[in-house]
C-alpha positions in Angstrom: 0.0 0.0 0.0 2.8 2.4 0.9 4.6 1.9 -2.4 1.4 2.2 -4.4 0.4 5.3 -2.5 3.8 6.8 -2.9 3.7 6.3 -6.6 0.2 7.7 -6.9 1.1 10.8 -4.9 4.3 11.3 -7.0 2.0 11.5 -10.0 -0.6 13.8 -8.4 -0.6 15.2 -4.9 -4.4 15.1 -5.0 -4.2 11.3 -4.4 -2.9 11.9 -0.9 -6.0 14.0 -0.3 -8.2 11.1 -1.5 -6.3 8.7 0.7 -6.6 11.0 3.6 -10.3 11.1 3.1 -10.3 7.2 3.1 -8.4 7.3 6.4 -10.8 9.7 8.0 -13.7 7.4 7.1 -11.8 4.4 8.4 -11.2 6.0 11.7 -14.8 7.2 12.1 -16.1 3.8 11.0 -14.0 1.7 13.3 -13.8 4.1 16.3 -16.4 2.5 18.6 -15.3 -1.0 17.8 -11.7 0.0 18.6 -12.2 2.0 21.8 -14.2 -0.8 23.3 -11.2 -3.1 23.0 -8.8 -0.7 24.7 -7.6 -1.4 28.2 -6.0 0.7 30.9 -2.5 0.1 29.5 -3.4 1.7 26.1 -5.3 4.6 27.8 -2.2 5.3 30.0 0.1 5.1 26.9 -2.2 7.7 25.2 -2.0 9.9 28.2 1.7 9.7 28.1 1.8 10.6 24.5 -0.4 13.7 25.1 1.8 14.8 27.9 5.0 14.3 25.9 3.5 16.2 22.9 2.5 19.1 25.1 6.0 19.2 26.7 7.5 19.3 23.2 5.2 22.2 22.2 6.2 24.1 25.4 9.9 23.4 24.9 12.3 26.1 23.8 12.7 25.7 20.9 9.5 23.9 20.3 9.6 20.4 18.9 6.9 19.0 16.5 5.2 16.0 18.1 4.7 14.1 14.9 5.7 10.7 16.2 3.4 11.2 19.1 0.5 12.2 16.8 1.0 9.1 14.7 1.4 6.8 17.7 -1.7 8.2 19.4 -4.0 7.6 16.4 -2.6 4.1 15.8 -2.9 3.2 19.4 -6.6 3.9 19.4 -7.0 1.2 16.8 -4.2 -1.2 17.9 -6.5 -3.9 19.3 -8.5 -4.2 16.1 -8.1 -7.6 14.5 -8.1 -6.3 11.0 -4.7 -6.1 9.3 -6.2 -4.2 6.3 -7.5 -1.4 8.4 -4.3 -1.2 10.4 -2.1 -1.3 7.3 -4.1 1.5 5.6 -3.8 3.6 8.6 0.0 3.0 8.9 0.3 3.8 5.2 -1.5 7.1 5.8 1.0 8.2 8.5 4.0 7.2 6.4 2.7 9.3 3.5 1.6 12.1 5.9 5.3 12.7 6.6 6.3 12.3 2.9 4.0 15.0 1.8 5.3 17.4 4.4 2.5 17.5 6.9 4.8 16.6 9.8 6.6 19.9 9.4 6.0 23.0 11.5 2.8 24.8 10.6 1.6 27.0 13.3 1.9 26.7 17.1 -1.7 27.7 17.8 -2.9 25.0 15.3 -0.7 22.4 17.0 -2.0 23.4 20.4 -5.6 23.0 19.2 -4.8 19.5 17.8 -3.3 18.4 21.1 -6.1 19.8 23.2 -8.4 17.7 21.1 -6.2 14.7 21.6 -6.4 15.2 25.3 -10.2 15.5 25.2 -10.4 12.3 23.1 -8.2 10.3 25.5 -9.9 11.6 28.6 -13.3 10.8 27.2 -12.2 7.3 26.3 -10.8 6.9 29.8 -14.2 8.0 31.3 -16.1 5.6 29.0 -17.7 8.6 27.3 -17.3 7.1 23.8 -19.9 9.3 22.0 -18.2 12.4 23.4 -14.8 11.1 22.4 -16.0 10.3 18.9 -17.4 13.9 18.6 -14.0 15.2 19.6 -12.3 13.0 17.0 -14.6 14.3 14.3 -13.9 17.9 15.2 -10.2 17.2 15.4 -10.2 15.7 11.9 -11.9 18.8 10.6 -9.0 21.0 11.8 -6.9 19.9 8.8 -9.1 22.2 6.8 -7.6 25.1 8.8 -4.2 24.0 7.8 -5.0 23.7 4.2 
């Protein structure tokens, strides 16, 4: 998938946008199934990633928490027993970096992103899955601010 996607994006960057749209639908479609499988270990790992990302954003100079972003999203879905879904999501994050989205954009944007991540994780921890899903959807719409 990564090689095919890389080839397609090299031909036309619009193909990454199409694949990004697919990834958004995958995360939305599998969200409830995935979060119900998560245990305390995964929730604690997500909390650690949020804290590490916020530390990086508050550091001097700031650091872009791209790896934390990728790991957080993949961790939400890590218990799914569907290699196709997981592989497509992993391919998205590899290409996300290739097309330059892991580069610095705007600190206020990154802070918004990580505030949403924190809300998503805490809602999952509290068993408020509908609320967490709504935060996920709002978070995914932030990309439109970046574009």
